[in-house]
Each structure stands twice: as structure tokens, then as C-alpha cells.
C-alpha positions as CSV (number, residue, x, y, z in Angstrom):
1,M,-70.2,-41.4,18.7
2,K,-72.0,-41.3,22.0
3,P,-72.7,-37.7,23.4
4,K,-70.6,-38.5,26.6
5,Y,-67.5,-39.5,24.4
6,F,-68.0,-36.6,22.1
7,F,-68.1,-34.1,25.1
8,A,-64.9,-35.7,26.6
9,A,-63.0,-35.5,23.3
10,F,-64.1,-31.9,23.1
11,L,-62.8,-31.1,26.7
12,M,-59.5,-32.7,25.8
13,A,-59.1,-30.6,22.7
14,V,-59.7,-27.4,24.5
15,F,-57.3,-28.4,27.3
16,G,-54.6,-29.2,24.7
17,S,-55.1,-25.8,23.1
18,L,-54.8,-24.0,26.3
19,V,-51.5,-26.0,27.1
20,T,-50.2,-24.9,23.7
21,I,-51.0,-21.3,24.2
22,L,-49.4,-21.4,27.8
23,V,-46.2,-23.0,26.3
24,F,-46.0,-20.4,23.4
25,T,-46.5,-17.3,25.7
26,G,-44.3,-18.6,28.3
27,F,-41.3,-19.4,26.1
28,I,-41.5,-17.8,22.7
29,D,-42.7,-14.5,24.0
30,K,-39.8,-14.5,26.3
31,S,-37.5,-14.3,23.3
32,P,-35.2,-11.2,23.4
33,Q,-37.0,-8.0,23.2
34,A,-35.5,-4.6,22.6
35,N,-36.0,-2.3,25.7
36,H,-36.1,1.3,25.9
37,D,-32.3,1.9,25.8
38,G,-31.8,-0.4,22.8
39,A,-30.5,-3.4,24.7
40,R,-31.9,-6.8,24.9
41,N,-32.9,-9.1,27.6
42,D,-30.5,-11.8,26.3
43,P,-27.1,-12.7,27.9
44,Y,-26.0,-13.9,24.3
45,F,-27.0,-10.9,22.5
46,R,-24.2,-8.6,21.2
47,P,-25.2,-5.0,20.0
48,R,-24.4,-4.1,16.5
49,P,-21.1,-2.6,15.8
50,T,-20.6,1.2,15.8
51,A,-20.7,3.2,12.6
52,L,-17.0,2.3,11.8
53,N,-18.3,-1.3,11.1
54,Y,-22.0,-0.9,10.4
55,T,-24.4,1.8,9.2
56,P,-28.0,1.0,9.8
57,G,-30.6,2.1,7.4
58,Q,-34.4,1.9,7.2
59,D,-35.6,-1.4,8.9
60,G,-31.9,-2.1,10.1
61,I,-30.8,-2.9,6.6
62,L,-27.0,-2.3,5.8
63,D,-27.0,1.2,4.1
64,F,-23.9,2.9,2.6
65,T,-25.7,5.7,0.8
66,D,-24.5,8.4,3.3
67,A,-20.9,7.3,3.1
68,A,-21.2,7.1,-0.6
69,E,-22.6,10.6,-1.0
70,K,-19.9,12.1,1.2
71,T,-17.1,10.2,-0.7
72,M,-18.1,10.4,-4.4
73,H,-17.6,14.3,-4.6
74,A,-14.0,14.0,-3.3
75,V,-13.0,11.3,-5.7
76,V,-11.7,12.6,-9.1
77,H,-11.1,11.3,-12.6
78,V,-7.3,11.5,-13.7
79,K,-6.5,11.8,-17.4
80,V,-3.0,11.4,-18.5
81,R,-1.2,12.0,-21.8
82,S,2.1,10.3,-22.4
83,T,4.4,9.8,-25.4
84,I,5.7,6.3,-26.4
85,P,9.1,6.9,-28.0
86,G,9.7,5.2,-31.5
87,Q,11.6,2.0,-31.5
88,E,13.9,0.5,-34.1
89,I,12.2,-2.0,-36.4
90,D,13.9,-5.4,-36.0
91,D,12.7,-7.1,-39.3
92,P,15.2,-8.3,-42.0
93,I,12.9,-7.7,-44.9
94,T,12.1,-4.1,-43.8
95,E,15.6,-3.4,-43.1
96,F,16.6,-4.8,-46.6
97,F,14.2,-2.4,-48.3
98,Y,14.3,0.7,-46.1
99,G,17.7,0.5,-44.4
100,H,18.9,-0.2,-40.8
101,D,18.0,3.1,-39.3
102,L,14.2,3.0,-39.8
103,K,12.2,3.4,-36.6
104,Q,8.5,3.3,-35.6
105,P,7.2,6.9,-35.1
106,S,6.5,8.1,-31.6
107,R,2.9,7.7,-30.4
108,R,0.8,9.9,-28.1
109,V,-1.4,7.8,-25.7
110,T,-4.0,8.5,-23.1
111,G,-4.5,6.9,-19.8
112,Y,-7.0,7.1,-17.0
113,G,-7.2,6.6,-13.3
114,S,-8.7,8.1,-10.1
115,G,-7.5,10.3,-7.4
116,V,-8.7,11.5,-4.0
117,I,-8.9,15.1,-2.9
118,I,-7.1,15.5,0.5
119,S,-7.3,19.2,1.0
120,P,-9.7,22.0,0.1
121,D,-7.0,23.9,-1.7
122,G,-6.5,21.2,-4.3
123,Y,-4.0,18.6,-3.3
124,I,-4.9,15.2,-4.6
125,V,-3.5,11.7,-4.0
126,T,-3.4,9.1,-6.7
127,N,-1.1,6.1,-7.7
128,N,2.4,6.5,-9.1
129,H,1.7,4.1,-11.8
130,V,-1.2,6.4,-13.1
131,V,1.0,9.4,-13.7
132,E,4.4,7.8,-14.2
133,D,6.1,9.0,-17.5
134,S,3.3,11.5,-18.2
135,D,3.6,14.6,-20.4
136,S,0.4,16.3,-19.1
137,I,-2.1,15.4,-16.3
138,G,-5.8,16.6,-16.2
139,V,-8.4,16.2,-13.4
140,I,-12.1,16.0,-13.8
141,L,-14.2,16.7,-10.6
142,N,-17.3,14.7,-10.0
143,N,-19.3,18.0,-11.0
144,R,-17.4,17.8,-14.5
145,Q,-15.2,20.8,-13.8
146,T,-11.9,20.1,-15.4
147,F,-8.4,21.4,-14.4
148,K,-4.7,21.0,-15.4
149,A,-2.8,19.3,-12.7
150,K,0.8,19.8,-11.5
151,L,2.8,16.8,-10.3
152,V,4.1,17.8,-6.9
153,G,6.0,14.5,-6.4
154,R,5.7,10.7,-6.7
155,D,7.1,7.7,-4.8
156,P,7.4,4.5,-6.8
157,E,8.1,2.4,-3.7
158,T,4.7,3.0,-2.2
159,D,3.2,3.6,-5.7
160,L,1.8,7.0,-4.6
161,A,2.0,10.3,-6.2
162,L,0.7,13.9,-5.1
163,L,-1.0,16.2,-7.5
164,K,-2.1,19.9,-7.2
165,I,-4.9,21.8,-8.9
166,N,-5.6,25.5,-8.8
167,A,-8.9,25.3,-6.9
168,N,-10.4,26.2,-3.4
169,S,-13.2,25.1,-1.1
170,L,-13.1,21.6,-2.5
171,P,-14.8,18.6,-0.8
172,V,-12.3,16.3,1.0
173,I,-12.4,12.9,2.6
174,K,-11.4,12.7,6.2
175,Y,-8.4,10.5,7.0
176,G,-9.2,7.3,9.1
177,N,-6.9,5.1,10.8
178,S,-5.8,1.9,8.9
179,E,-4.5,0.3,12.1
180,D,-8.3,0.1,13.2
181,L,-9.2,-2.2,10.3
182,R,-10.0,-5.8,11.0
183,P,-10.9,-8.6,8.7
184,G,-14.7,-8.8,8.1
185,Q,-15.3,-5.0,8.3
186,W,-17.3,-3.3,5.4
187,V,-15.6,-0.9,3.1
188,L,-16.4,1.0,-0.1
189,A,-14.2,1.4,-3.2
190,V,-14.8,4.6,-5.1
191,G,-13.2,5.2,-8.5
192,N,-13.5,5.5,-12.2
193,P,-13.4,2.0,-13.6
194,F,-13.2,1.6,-17.4
195,N,-13.6,5.4,-17.8
196,L,-17.2,5.2,-16.9
197,G,-17.3,7.9,-14.3
198,T,-17.5,7.8,-10.5
199,T,-18.4,4.3,-9.4
200,V,-19.0,2.9,-6.0
201,T,-18.6,-0.8,-5.0
202,A,-18.8,-2.5,-1.6
203,G,-16.9,-5.4,0.1
204,I,-15.3,-6.6,3.2
205,V,-11.8,-6.4,4.3
206,S,-10.4,-9.8,3.5
207,A,-7.0,-9.4,5.2
208,I,-4.8,-6.8,6.4
209,S,-0.8,-6.4,6.2
210,R,-1.1,-8.6,3.0
211,S,2.2,-9.4,1.3
212,I,2.0,-9.9,-2.4
213,D,4.3,-11.2,-5.1
214,F,3.3,-9.4,-8.2
215,P,4.2,-10.8,-11.6
216,D,6.1,-7.5,-12.3
217,E,8.4,-7.5,-9.3
218,D,9.6,-3.8,-10.0
219,A,6.0,-2.6,-10.0
220,Y,5.6,-2.1,-6.1
221,K,8.1,-2.0,-3.4
222,L,5.4,-1.7,-0.7
223,D,4.6,-5.1,0.8
224,S,1.8,-4.3,3.2
225,F,-1.7,-4.0,1.6
226,I,-5.3,-4.0,2.6
227,Q,-7.0,-6.9,0.8
228,T,-10.7,-6.6,0.1
229,D,-13.3,-8.3,-2.1
230,A,-14.7,-4.9,-3.3
231,A,-14.7,-5.0,-7.1
232,L,-11.9,-2.9,-8.7
233,N,-11.1,-2.7,-12.5
234,P,-8.8,-0.8,-14.6
235,G,-9.4,3.0,-13.8
236,N,-10.1,2.4,-10.2
237,S,-6.2,2.9,-9.5
238,G,-5.8,5.8,-7.2
239,G,-9.4,5.9,-5.9
240,A,-10.7,5.8,-2.3
241,L,-11.2,2.9,0.1
242,V,-13.5,4.2,2.8
243,N,-15.1,2.8,5.9
244,P,-18.9,3.2,6.4
245,S,-18.1,6.5,8.4
246,A,-16.9,8.0,5.1
247,E,-13.3,8.0,6.4
248,L,-10.4,7.3,4.1
249,V,-8.7,4.0,5.0
250,G,-6.8,3.3,1.9
251,I,-5.8,4.1,-1.8
252,T,-7.0,1.4,-4.2
253,S,-3.9,0.2,-6.1
254,A,-4.0,-3.2,-7.7
255,I,-5.7,-6.3,-8.5
256,I,-4.6,-10.0,-9.0
257,S,-6.5,-11.4,-11.9
258,P,-5.8,-13.8,-14.9
259,T,-7.8,-11.5,-17.2
260,G,-6.8,-8.1,-16.1
261,A,-10.3,-7.4,-14.8
262,Y,-11.7,-8.0,-11.3
263,S,-11.7,-11.5,-10.2
264,G,-12.3,-11.6,-6.5
265,N,-9.3,-9.9,-4.9
266,S,-8.3,-6.3,-4.9
267,F,-5.7,-4.4,-2.8
268,A,-5.3,-0.9,-1.3
269,I,-2.4,1.1,0.4
270,P,-3.1,1.7,4.0
271,V,-4.1,5.2,4.8
272,N,-1.5,5.6,7.5
273,I,1.2,5.3,4.9
274,V,-0.8,7.5,2.3
275,R,-0.9,10.3,4.8
276,K,2.8,10.2,5.6
277,V,3.8,10.0,2.0
278,A,1.4,12.7,0.9
279,N,2.8,15.1,3.7
280,D,6.4,14.4,2.9
281,L,5.9,15.0,-1.0
282,R,4.0,18.3,0.0
283,Q,6.7,19.5,2.4
284,F,10.0,18.1,1.0
285,G,9.3,17.0,-2.5
286,K,10.4,13.4,-1.7
287,V,9.5,10.8,0.9
288,Q,11.5,10.9,4.1
289,R,12.2,7.1,4.8
290,A,13.2,6.2,8.3
291,M,15.7,3.3,8.5
292,L,16.1,1.2,11.5
293,G,19.1,-0.4,9.9
294,I,18.3,-4.0,10.1
295,S,17.4,-7.0,7.8
296,I,14.5,-9.1,9.1
297,T,13.1,-12.7,8.4
298,E,9.6,-14.0,9.0
299,I,9.6,-16.5,11.9
300,S,8.7,-20.0,10.7
301,P,8.4,-23.2,12.6
302,D,11.8,-24.2,11.1
303,L,13.4,-21.1,12.3
304,V,12.0,-21.5,15.8
305,S,13.4,-24.9,16.0
306,R,16.8,-24.0,14.4
307,E,17.4,-21.0,16.5
308,K,15.7,-22.4,19.6
309,L,13.5,-19.3,19.9
310,K,11.3,-18.7,22.8
311,D,8.8,-16.6,20.7
312,S,6.9,-17.6,17.7
313,G,5.6,-14.0,17.1
314,G,7.5,-11.0,16.0
315,V,10.2,-10.7,13.3
316,F,13.7,-12.2,13.3
317,I,16.7,-9.9,12.9
318,S,19.1,-11.4,10.5
319,A,21.5,-8.8,10.1
320,V,22.3,-5.3,11.8
321,T,24.0,-2.5,9.7
322,A,27.0,-1.0,11.4
323,G,26.5,2.6,12.3
324,S,22.7,2.3,12.1
325,G,20.2,3.4,14.6
326,A,19.6,-0.3,15.5
327,A,23.3,-0.9,16.2
328,D,23.6,2.3,18.2
329,A,20.8,1.2,20.4
330,G,22.3,-2.3,20.9
331,L,19.9,-4.5,18.8
332,K,21.8,-7.6,17.5
333,E,21.4,-10.4,15.0
334,K,19.0,-13.1,16.2
335,D,17.0,-10.7,18.2
336,V,13.3,-10.9,17.8
337,I,11.3,-7.7,17.4
338,L,7.9,-8.0,19.1
339,K,6.6,-4.3,19.2
340,V,7.2,-0.9,17.7
341,E,5.9,1.5,20.2
342,N,2.7,0.0,21.2
343,T,1.9,-1.9,18.0
344,N,2.4,-5.7,18.0
345,I,4.6,-7.1,15.1
346,D,3.8,-10.6,13.7
347,S,5.1,-10.3,10.2
348,P,7.6,-8.5,8.0
349,S,4.7,-6.7,6.2
350,E,3.4,-5.4,9.6
351,F,6.8,-4.2,10.5
352,Q,7.3,-2.5,7.1
353,E,3.8,-0.8,7.4
354,V,4.5,0.6,10.9
355,M,8.0,1.8,10.0
356,G,6.7,3.6,6.9
357,T,4.9,6.1,9.2
358,Y,8.0,7.5,10.7
359,R,10.7,10.1,9.5
360,P,14.5,10.2,10.1
361,G,15.2,11.6,13.5
362,D,12.3,10.1,15.1
363,K,12.7,8.2,18.4
364,V,10.9,5.0,18.6
365,N,10.7,2.3,21.4
366,I,11.5,-1.1,20.1
367,T,10.4,-4.1,22.3
368,Y,12.4,-7.3,21.5
369,S,13.3,-10.6,22.9
370,R,16.9,-12.0,23.3
371,G,17.3,-15.6,24.7
372,G,13.6,-15.3,25.8
373,T,14.0,-12.1,27.9
374,E,11.9,-9.3,26.7
375,K,13.5,-5.8,26.7
376,T,12.7,-2.3,25.3
377,V,15.1,0.3,23.8
378,Q,14.8,3.6,22.1
379,V,16.1,3.9,18.7
380,V,16.9,7.1,16.9
381,L,15.9,6.3,13.1
382,K,18.2,7.5,10.3
383,N,17.8,8.5,6.5
384,I,19.1,6.5,3.7
385,E,22.4,8.3,3.8
386,G,23.0,7.5,7.5
387,G,21.9,11.0,8.9
388,E,19.2,11.9,11.3
389,G,18.0,14.8,9.1
390,T,15.3,15.1,6.5
391,L,16.4,15.2,2.8
392,T,15.3,17.7,0.3
393,G,14.1,16.8,-3.2
394,D,17.6,17.4,-4.5
395,S,19.2,15.0,-2.2
396,G,19.7,11.2,-2.3
397,S,17.6,10.5,-5.4
398,R,18.6,13.4,-7.6
399,P,19.8,12.2,-11.1
400,F,23.4,10.9,-11.2
401,E,24.9,11.0,-14.6
402,G,21.4,11.2,-16.2
403,A,20.0,8.2,-13.9
404,V,17.8,8.2,-10.8
405,L,19.3,5.6,-8.5
406,N,17.0,4.2,-5.8
407,P,18.1,2.0,-2.9
408,L,17.1,-1.7,-3.1
409,S,14.4,-2.9,-0.7
410,S,15.3,-5.9,1.7
411,K,13.0,-8.0,-0.4
412,D,15.0,-7.4,-3.6
413,K,18.4,-7.8,-1.7
414,N,17.2,-11.1,-0.4
415,R,15.8,-12.2,-3.7
416,L,19.1,-11.4,-5.5
417,G,21.4,-12.6,-2.8
418,I,23.3,-9.3,-2.5
419,E,23.9,-6.9,0.6
420,S,23.4,-3.7,-1.1
421,G,22.7,-2.0,-4.5
422,V,20.6,0.6,-6.3
423,V,18.2,0.2,-9.1
424,V,18.1,2.4,-12.0
425,A,14.5,3.9,-11.7
426,A,14.7,6.1,-14.7
427,I,17.7,7.0,-17.2
428,G,18.2,10.0,-19.6
429,P,21.2,11.4,-21.5
430,G,24.4,11.0,-19.5
431,K,27.4,8.9,-18.8
432,L,25.5,5.8,-17.5
433,R,23.2,5.6,-20.6
434,D,26.2,6.0,-22.9
435,I,28.0,2.9,-21.4
436,G,24.8,0.8,-21.8
437,I,23.1,1.0,-18.5
438,K,19.4,0.7,-18.8
439,K,16.3,1.3,-16.6
440,G,15.8,-1.7,-14.3
441,D,19.5,-2.5,-14.0
442,I,20.9,-2.8,-10.6
443,I,24.3,-1.2,-9.8
444,V,26.2,-2.9,-6.9
445,S,29.6,-1.3,-7.3
446,I,31.4,1.5,-8.9
447,N,35.3,1.8,-8.9
448,G,35.4,-1.2,-6.5
449,K,33.3,0.5,-3.8
450,T,29.8,-0.9,-2.7
451,I,26.9,1.2,-3.8
452,A,23.7,1.5,-1.5
453,T,22.5,4.9,-2.4
454,G,22.7,7.5,-5.2
455,N,25.0,9.4,-2.9
456,D,27.3,6.5,-2.7
457,A,27.7,6.6,-6.4
458,R,28.5,10.3,-6.3
459,L,31.3,9.8,-3.6
460,A,32.7,6.9,-5.4
461,T,33.2,8.7,-8.6
462,N,34.1,12.2,-7.2
463,D,30.7,13.4,-8.3
464,G,30.9,11.7,-11.6
465,Q,34.5,12.7,-12.5
466,T,36.1,9.2,-12.2
467,F,34.8,5.9,-13.9
468,N,36.9,2.9,-13.7
469,S,34.6,0.0,-13.3
470,I,30.9,-0.5,-12.8
471,G,29.4,-3.9,-11.6
472,G,25.8,-5.0,-11.2
473,I,22.9,-7.1,-12.5
474,Q,20.9,-6.5,-15.6
475,S,17.0,-6.5,-15.4
476,N,17.0,-10.1,-16.9
477,G,19.3,-11.4,-14.1
478,T,22.5,-11.2,-16.0
479,K,25.7,-10.2,-14.0
480,F,28.0,-7.6,-15.5
481,M,31.3,-5.9,-14.8
482,L,32.2,-3.0,-17.0
483,E,35.8,-1.7,-17.0
484,F,37.2,1.4,-18.6
């Protein structure tokens, strides 16, 4: 190459390099930069969420160590001892040799779960299914201290129970607010899976106010869960679901799995319900359920078309109970409830979750739509017996002739096609067991009178003195009518 061409090529290369540097510094270096107050010079930049959603660690990496440390010491291991009664042996050959009265012996079994300390003086929340039918309950703290626990009360409808141990100055988990949860937020699940000891797993909130159809339809009455993908396994039941700020947002309760072990979905009871149930059990010995006095239906496109509704949100009132708070306030069938106080309602599960935080006698503002016109009324909530006062542990659900009778949920009434009834939640020696009533049976009428509460059964029989007939549905779905 001649010198003059070589020199020209060299100049062009230098010029190209300069242009490249100018382009790079002019555009790339003007990418978003952090300024002194932490903001960025970028109109599309959004700052990281607050500690409720995100906890930055070293180099900005997501870090849950602080939340885990604060939580682990307030989660306990619950150990339960129970007795499985002996059963008659139904085997022709065995009966031939040993007789018809042969029974298998009773067995002592041990179960495990988790619990969450909610007060320094030893109150602990766990799941009802962890301690149900227990003979004794033990609690093991994270520091390996062991205590005998007293069962303060339990509530099968929400699958919650309250325990008490004789201890002081215990670490606690601060209550959060489950209404603040949004899908996509990070959460930690802390419990004792497989009896291994305290274990922490992380995931995100997959859904809120989730309605679930469990295979065992008598297992849970609550129908508004927090769904997460945090790994839960047997033994996690009753453990803590916390946000990255180490606030309790739920009590882990269930999984849906073909194998019985974690397979991607887990469920927790919202803490706003947990707090109310725990306070009720501690103060009254039973949960104070506030009844609005309506039956509701989810609003579907078919319902909107059939009823010519102006609103696609809210819940549809399919029936109003005479004498209820809703009836007194003027709510009617075919009204659409849009809000309870300031909380928007878009599904029956959301409605149930919100109503589960109130007590009888509370006054709540209900915003509803009637014919497309929005109105707000104040409703005084009532208890299951139709009054406005609280019920003691001896009222409503106290044993009736050896049986504990619980009101049916709206979901069960719709499933069975009945307007009222009580389910036999537990049964012992007494008239009802003598005539063949079993746990899980549903009693619809006694002496020709409709039964909706345990108190109705007492009134219909003159407190157990008179029995002429009992009608109902067996746990297998078979209807029955017993006459005496």
C-alpha cells in the first residue's frame, strides 16, 4: 500500500473510534444513575417497594435473614397425644372363633404440628385439626424448653385453636394486616415440617381470598384463604406466614396435593381472622360470630343477564332472614352488596373474610346497589341466636344431650339444598347417641320444628325433656326421619 493511502486509512480508523466513543459517552453513560437521595434520572424508573414487599440485603439482593431471625423464636413445636378407641372386628372367620364382641384394643398415637406465640405470657395460636381430640398437648420452644399446654378453646369453622403455657417474657410475632396483602408479594412460612424442627421457606402470595373445595368437605368451614407457593408439608400446620417485615399475616393451614406432601400450592388463614378468633377464645371461650342474616351468591355473567344487574362486582343477596340485622336495615333479596365499611367486595369469600372480623352488636355500614342505584345503610349485627349480645362458652354450642351442634354454613346449606340445620360436631353419651345419631350427621328438625342452632334444639325439646321425632341427613347423604 502506498504511504498516502495508508495514512488516509489510519485517519479514517481514528475518526471512527472517536465517533464510537462520543456515541457511547453520549448515550450509554446517560443511562439511569442513582443520585444522592436514591432516586434515578429516568421517567420510567420505579423505586423498590417498601420493607413490606422487599427487604434489600448486601448488594441489593433479596434477603429474609432478619425476618427469619425475628420469627423463628416465636414459632413453637406442638406435640399431641391422642387415643384411638377400639373398634369391633368385622371379619366372619375371627367372629366364628372368638365371638361377636371382639374389639381391637384402643391405641395411643402421637401427632405433631406448629404454633405461633402471640403474647409474652404464653398464649399460642395453632390449627384446630392439630389439637382436635387430643388427650394432652405439649409445646417445645425454639430453645428446646418444653411445657404442658392448656387448650383455651378451639373453633372448627376457622380451623383455629388457642393454647396457653405457663411462661413469661416470651418472644412474639407482631400482628400485620392481611388486607394489605397483594398477589406477588414475598412471604415466609415458618413451622416444623416432618418433625424436623423449625424450618423457614419462602414464596410469594399467589392469590388472596381464595375459595377451596377440600376433598373432606367437613374439614374447614372458612372459605377465604391466602394462597402461596411457599413450601408447606405435614407438621407446618399452625405455623406462621409472615411478610419480610416479620409481621404475622396468616396461620399456615393446608395444602392441596395428590401425595400429601407439598406440590406447589399452600394455604393460610388471614391474620385479621386469626386475631379476632384468638381474642374471642381468650375473652369468651368461644368465637363471637356476627350474622348479617343473608344468603349470598357469586355474581356470574349468567346472573347479570338473568337479573338484569347494573353491576358485575359485589355479591348478590339471594335471601334475607326475617328478624335479622339485614332485614331490620331494609336490605332485600336481589340487592347487590358492594362494600362493607370501606372494603370493596367482589366475591363471597371476600365478604366472608370481612364479616369474620366483627362481633355481634357491631354496627357496620353496608353499601349496596338496588336497580342500579347505590345506597348505604347501617346494620346492627346479631349472634347465631338472634340477639345482639356476646355468647359465653356455655351458650349456643354447649352439649345438647351429649352432642355439640354447630350451625351449618351457607355453603353447606346450598350444597344440601336445605334452608337450615345443625351438624353434629362431636357426640358422647346421651339421648342422641342412644338413638343412633353420629358425628357428621345433620339435624334439620326436631319434633316438627326447624333447627338452626343448638339453642333451637333445646327449645324444641323443652331442654331435652320431650322427643317425638328427629329428621336430618346422615354424613353419607342419606335422609332420615326417626319417630318415637
